[in-house]
N, CA, C, O and the ligand as a Tripos MOL2 file, in Angstrom:
@<TRIPOS>MOLECULE
protein
  285   283    72     0     0
PROTEIN
NO_CHARGES

@<TRIPOS>ATOM
      1 N          21.3500  -24.8820   15.9100 N.3       1 MET1
      2 CA         21.6070  -23.4660   16.2260 C.3       1 MET1
      3 C          22.2420  -22.7760   15.0240 C.2       1 MET1
      4 O          23.3610  -23.1110   14.6340 O.2       1 MET1
      5 N          21.5420  -21.8280   14.4430 N.am      2 PRO2
      6 CA         22.1040  -21.1420   13.2690 C.3       2 PRO2
      7 C          23.2220  -20.1680   13.6480 C.2       2 PRO2
      8 O          23.2180  -19.5500   14.7130 O.2       2 PRO2
      9 N          24.1450  -20.0670   12.7540 N.am      3 TYR3
     10 CA         25.2830  -19.1510   12.9420 C.3       3 TYR3
     11 C          25.4290  -18.2590   11.7290 C.2       3 TYR3
     12 O          25.0060  -18.5940   10.6220 O.2       3 TYR3
     13 N          26.0450  -17.1080   11.9720 N.am      4 VAL4
     14 CA         26.4990  -16.2910   10.8580 C.3       4 VAL4
     15 C          28.0210  -16.2350   10.9350 C.2       4 VAL4
     16 O          28.6080  -16.2390   12.0170 O.2       4 VAL4
     17 N          28.6320  -16.1820    9.7780 N.am      5 TRP5
     18 CA         30.0970  -16.1100    9.7230 C.3       5 TRP5
     19 C          30.4900  -14.6880    9.3950 C.2       5 TRP5
     20 O          30.2520  -14.1990    8.2900 O.2       5 TRP5
     21 N          31.0950  -14.0330   10.3670 N.am      6 TRP6
     22 CA         31.4690  -12.6350   10.2090 C.3       6 TRP6
     23 C          32.9500  -12.4460   10.4550 C.2       6 TRP6
     24 O          33.5990  -13.1970   11.1840 O.2       6 TRP6
     25 N          33.4520  -11.4090    9.8150 N.am      7 HIS7
     26 CA         34.8740  -11.0990    9.8730 C.3       7 HIS7
     27 C          35.1770  -10.2690   11.1220 C.2       7 HIS7
     28 O          34.5040   -9.2780   11.4050 O.2       7 HIS7
     29 N          36.1950  -10.6910   11.8560 N.am      8 SER8
     30 CA         36.6150   -9.9490   13.0420 C.3       8 SER8
     31 C          37.7850   -9.0490   12.7060 C.2       8 SER8
     32 O          38.7900   -9.5020   12.1580 O.2       8 SER8
     33 N          37.6540   -7.7600   13.0370 N.am      9 GLY9
     34 CA         38.7450   -6.8250   12.8200 C.3       9 GLY9
     35 C          39.8590   -6.9870   13.8430 C.2       9 GLY9
     36 O          40.8900   -6.3200   13.7540 O.2       9 GLY9
     37 N          39.6540   -7.8710   14.8140 N.am     10 TYR10
     38 CA         40.6880   -8.0920   15.8300 C.3      10 TYR10
     39 C          41.7610   -9.0540   15.3600 C.2      10 TYR10
     40 O          42.9560   -8.7750   15.4590 O.2      10 TYR10
     41 N          41.3190  -10.1800   14.8500 N.am     11 ASP11
     42 CA         42.3220  -11.1710   14.4240 C.3      11 ASP11
     43 C          42.2270  -11.4870   12.9270 C.2      11 ASP11
     44 O          42.9270  -12.3650   12.4240 O.2      11 ASP11
     45 N          41.3480  -10.7570   12.2200 N.am     12 PHE12
     46 CA         41.2370  -10.8850   10.7750 C.3      12 PHE12
     47 C          40.8740  -12.3000   10.3290 C.2      12 PHE12
     48 O          41.2940  -12.7790    9.2760 O.2      12 PHE12
     49 N          40.0790  -12.9410   11.1750 N.am     13 LEU13
     50 CA         39.5340  -14.2400   10.8010 C.3      13 LEU13
     51 C          38.0220  -14.1290   10.7270 C.2      13 LEU13
     52 O          37.4210  -13.1880   11.2460 O.2      13 LEU13
     53 N          37.4290  -15.1020   10.0740 N.am     14 CYS14
     54 CA         35.9880  -15.1530    9.9620 C.3      14 CYS14
     55 C          35.4660  -16.1400   11.0010 C.2      14 CYS14
     56 O          35.7520  -17.3360   10.9350 O.2      14 CYS14
     57 N          34.7050  -15.6310   11.9490 N.am     15 HIS15
     58 CA         34.2260  -16.4590   13.0570 C.3      15 HIS15
     59 C          32.7400  -16.7360   12.9360 C.2      15 HIS15
     60 O          32.0080  -16.0330   12.2380 O.2      15 HIS15
     61 N          32.3200  -17.7650   13.6250 N.am     16 ALA16
     62 CA         30.8920  -18.1100   13.6560 C.3      16 ALA16
     63 C          30.2580  -17.4910   14.8950 C.2      16 ALA16
     64 O          30.6770  -17.7550   16.0220 O.2      16 ALA16
     65 N          29.2390  -16.6620   14.6660 N.am     17 PHE17
     66 CA         28.5030  -16.0360   15.7640 C.3      17 PHE17
     67 C          27.0720  -16.5530   15.7600 C.2      17 PHE17
     68 O          26.4400  -16.6580   14.7090 O.2      17 PHE17
     69 N          26.5790  -16.8690   16.9290 N.am     18 ARG18
     70 CA         25.1870  -17.3110   17.0110 C.3      18 ARG18
     71 C          24.2550  -16.1580   16.6360 C.2      18 ARG18
     72 O          24.4220  -15.0320   17.1040 O.2      18 ARG18
     73 N          23.3020  -16.4510   15.8080 N.am     19 VAL19
     74 CA         22.4390  -15.3880   15.2950 C.3      19 VAL19
     75 C          21.6260  -14.7370   16.4040 C.2      19 VAL19
     76 O          21.1960  -13.5920   16.2680 O.2      19 VAL19
     77 N          21.4140  -15.4540   17.4920 N.am     20 GLU20
     78 CA         20.6080  -14.8870   18.5710 C.3      20 GLU20
     79 C          21.2960  -13.6900   19.2340 C.2      20 GLU20
     80 O          20.6530  -12.9070   19.9340 O.2      20 GLU20
     81 N          22.6090  -13.5540   19.0090 N.am     21 GLN21
     82 CA         23.3170  -12.4020   19.5640 C.3      21 GLN21
     83 C          23.1270  -11.1500   18.7140 C.2      21 GLN21
     84 O          23.3280  -10.0260   19.1750 O.2      21 GLN21
     85 N          22.7400  -11.3700   17.4730 N.am     22 VAL22
     86 CA         22.7340  -10.2920   16.4990 C.3      22 VAL22
     87 C          21.5590   -9.3520   16.7460 C.2      22 VAL22
     88 O          20.4190   -9.7910   16.9000 O.2      22 VAL22
     89 N          21.8460   -8.0820   16.7810 N.am     23 GLY23
     90 CA         20.7940   -7.0940   16.8990 C.3      23 GLY23
     91 C          20.2200   -6.9680   18.2960 C.2      23 GLY23
     92 O          19.1290   -6.4270   18.4790 O.2      23 GLY23
     93 N          20.9510   -7.4670   19.2810 N.am     24 GLY24
     94 CA         20.4360   -7.4180   20.6360 C.3      24 GLY24
     95 C          20.9430   -6.2420   21.4520 C.2      24 GLY24
     96 O          20.7480   -6.1870   22.6670 O.2      24 GLY24
     97 N          21.5980   -5.2930   20.7750 N.am     25 GLY25
     98 CA         22.0950   -4.1260   21.4630 C.3      25 GLY25
     99 C          23.2760   -4.4130   22.3760 C.2      25 GLY25
    100 O          23.5470   -3.6620   23.3130 O.2      25 GLY25
    101 N          23.9650   -5.4920   22.0990 N.am     26 ARG26
    102 CA         25.1140   -5.8560   22.9060 C.3      26 ARG26
    103 C          26.3210   -4.9990   22.5430 C.2      26 ARG26
    104 O          26.3740   -4.4170   21.4600 O.2      26 ARG26
    105 N          27.2820   -4.9260   23.4470 N.am     27 GLY27
    106 CA         28.4900   -4.1790   23.1710 C.3      27 GLY27
    107 C          29.5150   -4.9910   22.4210 C.2      27 GLY27
    108 O          30.4330   -4.4500   21.8040 O.2      27 GLY27
    109 N          29.3480   -6.3010   22.4810 N.am     28 PHE28
    110 CA         30.2960   -7.1690   21.7820 C.3      28 PHE28
    111 C          29.5930   -8.4540   21.3790 C.2      28 PHE28
    112 O          28.5320   -8.8030   21.8970 O.2      28 PHE28
    113 N          30.2170   -9.1400   20.4420 N.am     29 PHE29
    114 CA         29.7370  -10.4580   20.0560 C.3      29 PHE29
    115 C          30.7640  -11.4830   20.5090 C.2      29 PHE29
    116 O          31.9660  -11.2220   20.5420 O.2      29 PHE29
    117 N          30.2530  -12.6520   20.8540 N.am     30 GLU30
    118 CA         31.1460  -13.7500   21.2140 C.3      30 GLU30
    119 C          30.9780  -14.8690   20.2040 C.2      30 GLU30
    120 O          29.8780  -15.3650   19.9620 O.2      30 GLU30
    121 N          32.1130  -15.2500   19.6210 N.am     31 ALA31
    122 CA         32.0930  -16.2960   18.6070 C.3      31 ALA31
    123 C          32.0150  -17.6680   19.2580 C.2      31 ALA31
    124 O          32.1660  -17.8150   20.4700 O.2      31 ALA31
    125 N          31.7750  -18.6660   18.4180 N.am     32 ALA32
    126 CA         31.6720  -20.0380   18.9110 C.3      32 ALA32
    127 C          32.9570  -20.4850   19.6130 C.2      32 ALA32
    128 O          32.9200  -21.3220   20.5150 O.2      32 ALA32
    129 N          34.0800  -19.9260   19.1960 N.am     33 CYS33
    130 CA         35.3690  -20.2930   19.7860 C.3      33 CYS33
    131 C          35.6860  -19.4310   21.0110 C.2      33 CYS33
    132 O          36.7840  -19.5130   21.5630 O.2      33 CYS33
    133 N          34.7180  -18.6010   21.4360 N.am     34 GLU34
    134 CA         34.8420  -17.7220   22.5970 C.3      34 GLU34
    135 C          35.6920  -16.4850   22.3300 C.2      34 GLU34
    136 O          36.0550  -15.7600   23.2570 O.2      34 GLU34
    137 N          36.0030  -16.2510   21.0770 N.am     35 HIS35
    138 CA         36.6460  -15.0060   20.6700 C.3      35 HIS35
    139 C          35.6090  -13.8870   20.7920 C.2      35 HIS35
    140 O          34.5270  -13.9700   20.2100 O.2      35 HIS35
    141 N          35.9400  -12.8530   21.5430 N.am     36 SER36
    142 CA         35.0060  -11.7440   21.7150 C.3      36 SER36
    143 C          35.4380  -10.5560   20.8670 C.2      36 SER36
    144 O          36.6210  -10.2200   20.8120 O.2      36 SER36
    145 N          34.4850   -9.9310   20.2140 N.am     37 VAL37
    146 CA         34.7660   -8.8060   19.3470 C.3      37 VAL37
    147 C          33.7800   -7.6840   19.6480 C.2      37 VAL37
    148 O          32.5700   -7.9060   19.6230 O.2      37 VAL37
    149 N          34.2780   -6.4810   19.9340 N.am     38 PRO38
    150 CA         33.3590   -5.3560   20.0620 C.3      38 PRO38
    151 C          32.5630   -5.1800   18.7770 C.2      38 PRO38
    152 O          33.0720   -5.3930   17.6760 O.2      38 PRO38
    153 N          31.3240   -4.7930   18.9370 N.am     39 VAL39
    154 CA         30.4380   -4.6940   17.7720 C.3      39 VAL39
    155 C          31.0450   -3.8460   16.6680 C.2      39 VAL39
    156 O          30.9130   -4.1650   15.4860 O.2      39 VAL39
    157 N          31.7110   -2.7640   17.0540 N.am     40 GLU40
    158 CA         32.2470   -1.8700   16.0270 C.3      40 GLU40
    159 C          33.4370   -2.4570   15.2830 C.2      40 GLU40
    160 O          33.8720   -1.9090   14.2700 O.2      40 GLU40
    161 N          33.9640   -3.5720   15.7820 N.am     41 ARG41
    162 CA         35.0770   -4.2070   15.0780 C.3      41 ARG41
    163 C          34.6360   -5.3770   14.2160 C.2      41 ARG41
    164 O          35.4510   -5.9820   13.5200 O.2      41 ARG41
    165 N          33.3530   -5.6960   14.2590 N.am     42 VAL42
    166 CA         32.8400   -6.7950   13.4440 C.3      42 VAL42
    167 C          32.4120   -6.2680   12.0850 C.2      42 VAL42
    168 O          31.6640   -5.2950   11.9840 O.2      42 VAL42
    169 N          32.8930   -6.9200   11.0590 N.am     43 GLU43
    170 CA         32.4230   -6.6180    9.7190 C.3      43 GLU43
    171 C          31.4100   -7.6820    9.3350 C.2      43 GLU43
    172 O          31.7140   -8.8740    9.2880 O.2      43 GLU43
    173 N          30.2130   -7.2230    9.0650 N.am     44 ARG44
    174 CA         29.1090   -8.1630    8.8870 C.3      44 ARG44
    175 C          29.1070   -8.7810    7.4990 C.2      44 ARG44
    176 O          28.1500   -8.6440    6.7370 O.2      44 ARG44
    177 N          30.1690   -9.4430    7.1970 N.am     45 GLU45
    178 CA         30.2420  -10.1780    5.9500 C.3      45 GLU45
    179 C          31.2270  -11.3150    6.1310 C.2      45 GLU45
    180 O          32.1100  -11.2710    6.9880 O.2      45 GLU45
    181 N          31.0550  -12.3350    5.3040 N.am     46 GLN46
    182 CA         31.9310  -13.4840    5.3860 C.3      46 GLN46
    183 C          33.1060  -13.2930    4.4580 C.2      46 GLN46
    184 O          32.9670  -13.3510    3.2360 O.2      46 GLN46
    185 N          34.2680  -13.0650    5.0500 N.am     47 ARG47
    186 CA         35.4620  -12.9960    4.2160 C.3      47 ARG47
    187 C          36.6660  -13.3080    5.0860 C.2      47 ARG47
    188 O          36.5750  -13.3330    6.3140 O.2      47 ARG47
    189 N          37.7670  -13.5400    4.4480 N.am     48 GLY48
    190 CA         38.9480  -13.9440    5.1910 C.3      48 GLY48
    191 C          38.8970  -15.4240    5.4990 C.2      48 GLY48
    192 O          37.9440  -16.1180    5.1430 O.2      48 GLY48
    193 N          39.9350  -15.8970    6.1650 N.am     49 HIS49
    194 CA         40.0040  -17.3090    6.5120 C.3      49 HIS49
    195 C          39.0230  -17.6300    7.6180 C.2      49 HIS49
    196 O          38.8400  -16.8460    8.5490 O.2      49 HIS49
    197 N          38.3980  -18.7810    7.5090 N.am     50 LEU50
    198 CA         37.4960  -19.2150    8.5630 C.3      50 LEU50
    199 C          38.3040  -19.6460    9.7810 C.2      50 LEU50
    200 O          39.3490  -20.2860    9.6610 O.2      50 LEU50
    201 N          37.8000  -19.2830   10.9520 N.am     51 CYS51
    202 CA         38.4430  -19.6730   12.2000 C.3      51 CYS51
    203 C          38.3020  -21.1850   12.3930 C.2      51 CYS51
    204 O          37.1930  -21.7190   12.3970 O.2      51 CYS51
    205 N          39.4170  -21.8500   12.5490 N.am     52 VAL52
    206 CA         39.3970  -23.3050   12.6510 C.3      52 VAL52
    207 C          38.6740  -23.7580   13.9210 C.2      52 VAL52
    208 O          37.9560  -24.7580   13.9040 O.2      52 VAL52
    209 N          38.8610  -23.0330   15.0070 N.am     53 SER53
    210 CA         38.1910  -23.3990   16.2550 C.3      53 SER53
    211 C          36.6740  -23.2980   16.1090 C.2      53 SER53
    212 O          35.9360  -24.1440   16.6120 O.2      53 SER53
    213 N          36.2230  -22.2680   15.4240 N.am     54 CYS54
    214 CA         34.7930  -22.1390   15.1680 C.3      54 CYS54
    215 C          34.3040  -23.2690   14.2710 C.2      54 CYS54
    216 O          33.2360  -23.8360   14.5020 O.2      54 CYS54
    217 N          35.0780  -23.5890   13.2610 N.am     55 LEU55
    218 CA         34.6910  -24.6720   12.3560 C.3      55 LEU55
    219 C          34.4700  -25.9640   13.1270 C.2      55 LEU55
    220 O          33.4920  -26.6770   12.9030 O.2      55 LEU55
    221 N          35.3740  -26.2510   14.0220 N.am     56 ILE56
    222 CA         35.2860  -27.4810   14.8030 C.3      56 ILE56
    223 C          34.0460  -27.4650   15.6900 C.2      56 ILE56
    224 O          33.3680  -28.4810   15.8410 O.2      56 ILE56
    225 N          33.7590  -26.3190   16.2670 N.am     57 ARG57
    226 CA         32.6640  -26.2400   17.2320 C.3      57 ARG57
    227 C          31.2920  -26.2460   16.5750 C.2      57 ARG57
    228 O          30.3600  -26.8730   17.0790 O.2      57 ARG57
    229 N          31.1700  -25.5580   15.4630 N.am     58 VAL58
    230 CA         29.8430  -25.4800   14.8630 C.3      58 VAL58
    231 C          29.6060  -26.5890   13.8470 C.2      58 VAL58
    232 O          28.4680  -26.9850   13.5950 O.2      58 VAL58
    233 N          30.6940  -27.0820   13.2710 N.am     59 GLY59
    234 CA         30.6250  -28.2800   12.4480 C.3      59 GLY59
    235 C          29.5960  -28.2500   11.3370 C.2      59 GLY59
    236 O          29.9330  -28.0130   10.1770 O.2      59 GLY59
    237 N          28.3550  -28.4870   11.6850 N.am     60 ASP60
    238 CA         27.3320  -28.6610   10.6520 C.3      60 ASP60
    239 C          26.6780  -27.3610   10.2340 C.2      60 ASP60
    240 O          25.7010  -27.3740    9.4870 O.2      60 ASP60
    241 N          27.1990  -26.2430   10.7010 N.am     61 ALA61
    242 CA         26.6030  -24.9500   10.3450 C.3      61 ALA61
    243 C          27.5510  -24.1560    9.4540 C.2      61 ALA61
    244 O          27.6850  -22.9400    9.5920 O.2      61 ALA61
    245 N          28.1950  -24.8520    8.5540 N.am     62 LEU62
    246 CA         29.1720  -24.2020    7.6990 C.3      62 LEU62
    247 C          28.5120  -23.2140    6.7540 C.2      62 LEU62
    248 O          27.3570  -23.3860    6.3630 O.2      62 LEU62
    249 N          29.2540  -22.1800    6.3910 N.am     63 PRO63
    250 CA         28.6900  -21.2170    5.4490 C.3      63 PRO63
    251 C          28.4330  -21.8770    4.1150 C.2      63 PRO63
    252 O          29.1710  -22.7610    3.6800 O.2      63 PRO63
    253 N          27.3730  -21.4310    3.4770 N.am     64 ASP64
    254 CA         27.0140  -21.9740    2.1850 C.3      64 ASP64
    255 C          27.7190  -21.1850    1.0950 C.2      64 ASP64
    256 O          27.1890  -20.2030    0.5730 O.2      64 ASP64
    257 N          28.9050  -21.6240    0.7660 N.am     65 ASP65
    258 CA         29.6880  -20.9040   -0.2300 C.3      65 ASP65
    259 C          29.8520  -21.7280   -1.5030 C.2      65 ASP65
    260 O          30.7240  -21.4540   -2.3270 O.2      65 ASP65
    261 N          29.0260  -22.7110   -1.6470 N.am     66 GLY66
    262 CA         29.0330  -23.4880   -2.8680 C.3      66 GLY66
    263 C          30.0870  -24.5860   -2.9130 C.2      66 GLY66
    264 O          30.4620  -25.0440   -3.9920 O.2      66 GLY66
    265 N          30.5520  -24.9980   -1.7790 N.am     67 GLY67
    266 CA         31.4910  -26.1030   -1.7840 C.3      67 GLY67
    267 C          32.6460  -25.8530   -0.8370 C.2      67 GLY67
    268 O          32.6140  -26.2700    0.3210 O.2      67 GLY67
    269 N          33.6790  -25.1600   -1.3400 N.am     68 GLY68
    270 CA         34.8060  -24.8670   -0.4900 C.3      68 GLY68
    271 C          35.5200  -26.1150   -0.0210 C.2      68 GLY68
    272 O          35.7190  -27.0540   -0.7920 O.2      68 GLY68
    273 N          35.9000  -26.1240    1.2300 N.am     69 TRP69
    274 CA         36.7650  -27.1980    1.7080 C.3      69 TRP69
    275 C          36.0560  -28.5430    1.7960 C.2      69 TRP69
    276 O          36.7060  -29.5850    1.8920 O.2      69 TRP69
    277 N          34.7270  -28.5250    1.7640 N.am     70 ARG70
    278 CA         34.0330  -29.8010    1.8230 C.3      70 ARG70
    279 C          34.1570  -30.5670    0.5040 C.2      70 ARG70
    280 O          33.9320  -31.7750    0.4430 O.2      70 ARG70
    281 N          34.5190  -29.8340   -0.5430 N.am     71 GLY71
    282 CA         34.7030  -30.4760   -1.8170 C.3      71 GLY71
    283 C          33.3780  -30.8430   -2.4500 C.2      71 GLY71
    284 O          33.3510  -31.4010   -3.5470 O.2      71 GLY71
    285 ZN         36.4180  -18.4050   15.9910 Zn       72 ZN72
@<TRIPOS>BOND
     1     1     2 1
     2     2     3 1
     3     3     4 2
     4     3     5 am
     5     5     6 1
     6     6     7 1
     7     7     8 2
     8     7     9 am
     9     9    10 1
    10    10    11 1
    11    11    12 2
    12    11    13 am
    13    13    14 1
    14    14    15 1
    15    15    16 2
    16    15    17 am
    17    17    18 1
    18    18    19 1
    19    19    20 2
    20    19    21 am
    21    21    22 1
    22    22    23 1
    23    23    24 2
    24    23    25 am
    25    25    26 1
    26    26    27 1
    27    27    28 2
    28    27    29 am
    29    29    30 1
    30    30    31 1
    31    31    32 2
    32    31    33 am
    33    33    34 1
    34    34    35 1
    35    35    36 2
    36    35    37 am
    37    37    38 1
    38    38    39 1
    39    39    40 2
    40    39    41 am
    41    41    42 1
    42    42    43 1
    43    43    44 2
    44    43    45 am
    45    45    46 1
    46    46    47 1
    47    47    48 2
    48    47    49 am
    49    49    50 1
    50    50    51 1
    51    51    52 2
    52    51    53 am
    53    53    54 1
    54    54    55 1
    55    55    56 2
    56    55    57 am
    57    57    58 1
    58    58    59 1
    59    59    60 2
    60    59    61 am
    61    61    62 1
    62    62    63 1
    63    63    64 2
    64    63    65 am
    65    65    66 1
    66    66    67 1
    67    67    68 2
    68    67    69 am
    69    69    70 1
    70    70    71 1
    71    71    72 2
    72    71    73 am
    73    73    74 1
    74    74    75 1
    75    75    76 2
    76    75    77 am
    77    77    78 1
    78    78    79 1
    79    79    80 2
    80    79    81 am
    81    81    82 1
    82    82    83 1
    83    83    84 2
    84    83    85 am
    85    85    86 1
    86    86    87 1
    87    87    88 2
    88    87    89 am
    89    89    90 1
    90    90    91 1
    91    91    92 2
    92    91    93 am
    93    93    94 1
    94    94    95 1
    95    95    96 2
    96    95    97 am
    97    97    98 1
    98    98    99 1
    99    99   100 2
   100    99   101 am
   101   101   102 1
   102   102   103 1
   103   103   104 2
   104   103   105 am
   105   105   106 1
   106   106   107 1
   107   107   108 2
   108   107   109 am
   109   109   110 1
   110   110   111 1
   111   111   112 2
   112   111   113 am
   113   113   114 1
   114   114   115 1
   115   115   116 2
   116   115   117 am
   117   117   118 1
   118   118   119 1
   119   119   120 2
   120   119   121 am
   121   121   122 1
   122   122   123 1
   123   123   124 2
   124   123   125 am
   125   125   126 1
   126   126   127 1
   127   127   128 2
   128   127   129 am
   129   129   130 1
   130   130   131 1
   131   131   132 2
   132   131   133 am
   133   133   134 1
   134   134   135 1
   135   135   136 2
   136   135   137 am
   137   137   138 1
   138   138   139 1
   139   139   140 2
   140   139   141 am
   141   141   142 1
   142   142   143 1
   143   143   144 2
   144   143   145 am
   145   145   146 1
   146   146   147 1
   147   147   148 2
   148   147   149 am
   149   149   150 1
   150   150   151 1
   151   151   152 2
   152   151   153 am
   153   153   154 1
   154   154   155 1
   155   155   156 2
   156   155   157 am
   157   157   158 1
   158   158   159 1
   159   159   160 2
   160   159   161 am
   161   161   162 1
   162   162   163 1
   163   163   164 2
   164   163   165 am
   165   165   166 1
   166   166   167 1
   167   167   168 2
   168   167   169 am
   169   169   170 1
   170   170   171 1
   171   171   172 2
   172   171   173 am
   173   173   174 1
   174   174   175 1
   175   175   176 2
   176   175   177 am
   177   177   178 1
   178   178   179 1
   179   179   180 2
   180   179   181 am
   181   181   182 1
   182   182   183 1
   183   183   184 2
   184   183   185 am
   185   185   186 1
   186   186   187 1
   187   187   188 2
   188   187   189 am
   189   189   190 1
   190   190   191 1
   191   191   192 2
   192   191   193 am
   193   193   194 1
   194   194   195 1
   195   195   196 2
   196   195   197 am
   197   197   198 1
   198   198   199 1
   199   199   200 2
   200   199   201 am
   201   201   202 1
   202   202   203 1
   203   203   204 2
   204   203   205 am
   205   205   206 1
   206   206   207 1
   207   207   208 2
   208   207   209 am
   209   209   210 1
   210   210   211 1
   211   211   212 2
   212   211   213 am
   213   213   214 1
   214   214   215 1
   215   215   216 2
   216   215   217 am
   217   217   218 1
   218   218   219 1
   219   219   220 2
   220   219   221 am
   221   221   222 1
   222   222   223 1
   223   223   224 2
   224   223   225 am
   225   225   226 1
   226   226   227 1
   227   227   228 2
   228   227   229 am
   229   229   230 1
   230   230   231 1
   231   231   232 2
   232   231   233 am
   233   233   234 1
   234   234   235 1
   235   235   236 2
   236   235   237 am
   237   237   238 1
   238   238   239 1
   239   239   240 2
   240   239   241 am
   241   241   242 1
   242   242   243 1
   243   243   244 2
   244   243   245 am
   245   245   246 1
   246   246   247 1
   247   247   248 2
   248   247   249 am
   249   249   250 1
   250   250   251 1
   251   251   252 2
   252   251   253 am
   253   253   254 1
   254   254   255 1
   255   255   256 2
   256   255   257 am
   257   257   258 1
   258   258   259 1
   259   259   260 2
   260   259   261 am
   261   261   262 1
   262   262   263 1
   263   263   264 2
   264   263   265 am
   265   265   266 1
   266   266   267 1
   267   267   268 2
   268   267   269 am
   269   269   270 1
   270   270   271 1
   271   271   272 2
   272   271   273 am
   273   273   274 1
   274   274   275 1
   275   275   276 2
   276   275   277 am
   277   277   278 1
   278   278   279 1
   279   279   280 2
   280   279   281 am
   281   281   282 1
   282   282   283 1
   283   283   284 2
@<TRIPOS>SUBSTRUCTURE
     1 MET1         2 RESIDUE 1 A MET
     2 PRO2         6 RESIDUE 1 A PRO
     3 TYR3        10 RESIDUE 1 A TYR
     4 VAL4        14 RESIDUE 1 A VAL
     5 TRP5        18 RESIDUE 1 A TRP
     6 TRP6        22 RESIDUE 1 A TRP
     7 HIS7        26 RESIDUE 1 A HIS
     8 SER8        30 RESIDUE 1 A SER
     9 GLY9        34 RESIDUE 1 A GLY
    10 TYR10       38 RESIDUE 1 A TYR
    11 ASP11       42 RESIDUE 1 A ASP
    12 PHE12       46 RESIDUE 1 A PHE
    13 LEU13       50 RESIDUE 1 A LEU
    14 CYS14       54 RESIDUE 1 A CYS
    15 HIS15       58 RESIDUE 1 A HIS
    16 ALA16       62 RESIDUE 1 A ALA
    17 PHE17       66 RESIDUE 1 A PHE
    18 ARG18       70 RESIDUE 1 A ARG
    19 VAL19       74 RESIDUE 1 A VAL
    20 GLU20       78 RESIDUE 1 A GLU
    21 GLN21       82 RESIDUE 1 A GLN
    22 VAL22       86 RESIDUE 1 A VAL
    23 GLY23       90 RESIDUE 1 A GLY
    24 GLY24       94 RESIDUE 1 A GLY
    25 GLY25       98 RESIDUE 1 A GLY
    26 ARG26      102 RESIDUE 1 A ARG
    27 GLY27      106 RESIDUE 1 A GLY
    28 PHE28      110 RESIDUE 1 A PHE
    29 PHE29      114 RESIDUE 1 A PHE
    30 GLU30      118 RESIDUE 1 A GLU
    31 ALA31      122 RESIDUE 1 A ALA
    32 ALA32      126 RESIDUE 1 A ALA
    33 CYS33      130 RESIDUE 1 A CYS
    34 GLU34      134 RESIDUE 1 A GLU
    35 HIS35      138 RESIDUE 1 A HIS
    36 SER36      142 RESIDUE 1 A SER
    37 VAL37      146 RESIDUE 1 A VAL
    38 PRO38      150 RESIDUE 1 A PRO
    39 VAL39      154 RESIDUE 1 A VAL
    40 GLU40      158 RESIDUE 1 A GLU
    41 ARG41      162 RESIDUE 1 A ARG
    42 VAL42      166 RESIDUE 1 A VAL
    43 GLU43      170 RESIDUE 1 A GLU
    44 ARG44      174 RESIDUE 1 A ARG
    45 GLU45      178 RESIDUE 1 A GLU
    46 GLN46      182 RESIDUE 1 A GLN
    47 ARG47      186 RESIDUE 1 A ARG
    48 GLY48      190 RESIDUE 1 A GLY
    49 HIS49      194 RESIDUE 1 A HIS
    50 LEU50      198 RESIDUE 1 A LEU
    51 CYS51      202 RESIDUE 1 A CYS
    52 VAL52      206 RESIDUE 1 A VAL
    53 SER53      210 RESIDUE 1 A SER
    54 CYS54      214 RESIDUE 1 A CYS
    55 LEU55      218 RESIDUE 1 A LEU
    56 ILE56      222 RESIDUE 1 A ILE
    57 ARG57      226 RESIDUE 1 A ARG
    58 VAL58      230 RESIDUE 1 A VAL
    59 GLY59      234 RESIDUE 1 A GLY
    60 ASP60      238 RESIDUE 1 A ASP
    61 ALA61      242 RESIDUE 1 A ALA
    62 LEU62      246 RESIDUE 1 A LEU
    63 PRO63      250 RESIDUE 1 A PRO
    64 ASP64      254 RESIDUE 1 A ASP
    65 ASP65      258 RESIDUE 1 A ASP
    66 GLY66      262 RESIDUE 1 A GLY
    67 GLY67      266 RESIDUE 1 A GLY
    68 GLY68      270 RESIDUE 1 A GLY
    69 TRP69      274 RESIDUE 1 A TRP
    70 ARG70      278 RESIDUE 1 A ARG
    71 GLY71      282 RESIDUE 1 A GLY
    72 ZN72       285 GROUP 0 **** ****
C-alpha cells in the first residue's frame, strides 16, 4: 500500500497518508496512525519530523529521502 508523507498543520508532524485518500473530495485525511487532518490543514509536502506512530505502522513505505535514519 503506497503512502505519501505530508505535513499536518495540526500537530506539525509529517504523517503517512494512504494515496487512495488523495484527491477523493474528502473533507479530511486520516493518517496511518489515525491522526485526522482537515484537508485545508494538510501541507502537501514532506517536511518536519516524521510521526513515529506512522513510521511503525507503515514500516516499509518510508519516504525516499536518500537515506535518513535508515543510514
Ligand atoms: Zn502519524
